[in-house]
N, C-alpha and C positions, 0 to 999 in steps of 0.2 A: 504494500500500500504506500502510495506517495504521501508525503506530508501535506496536509491541507493548509491553505493560507489562513482562513478564518472559519470557525464553526460556531453556530448559534444553537443552543440547546434550550428548549422550553421544558419546564418540569425538571430543571437541573438539580434540584435539591434532594430528590429522593427517587427510589424505585428505578424504573427503566431509564429515566432521564439521567439519573446519577450514574448508572452503569455506562451509558453512552459517554458521559463526561470523562469517566475514568479511561475508557478505551481510547478516546482521542487525546487525552492528556499523555498517555504512554507514547504517542507519536510526536509529542512536542507541539501540539496544536495551540493556536491562540483562539480563545473562546469567549463568547458572550454567554453568560449563564443567566437564564431567566426563570423566575418562579416568584411566588408571593412571599415566601418566608425568608427574611434576611439571615437568620441564624443558619438555616440549612444551606443557603447560598454561600455564606462565608466559609462554612465547613467544606463545601465543594471546591471553593477557590483554593483553600489551603491544600486540599488533595491534589488539585491540578498542578499547583506550583511544586509540590513534593515529587510529583511524577515527571516534572520537566516542562510542563506547559505554562501558558500565561492565561489569566482569566480576568474578565471584567464582570463584576456583579451588578445585575440589573433587576431590582425588585419590580415585578410586573404582574398584573392580572391579565392573562391573555384573553379574557373575555372583553377587555377594553381596547378597542382599536386605537384610541388615542395613546394609551400607554405602550402598546406594541410598536406603533409608528415612532414614538419618541425613543424607544429602546433601539430600534433599527438605526435611527439617525446617530445615536451615541456609538453604536458598533462601527458604523461607517467612518466616524471621525478618528477612531483609534488606529 
């Protein structure tokens, strides 16, 4: 697998989303981590960094288009 430029993961703080985060972190990916819970997102960020990746924590409710759009804009700026 080639190293991705940027990966954005919704539901990044737990479950399948967190597993996806770990997988891409092992490849050294740069990631935008989206979920509602800040504590879970911060824990995921620490995991990403420990595995060699970089992460931007973005607390977002994906049911809100405005929040998702703002998060996408932040990811594009980094």
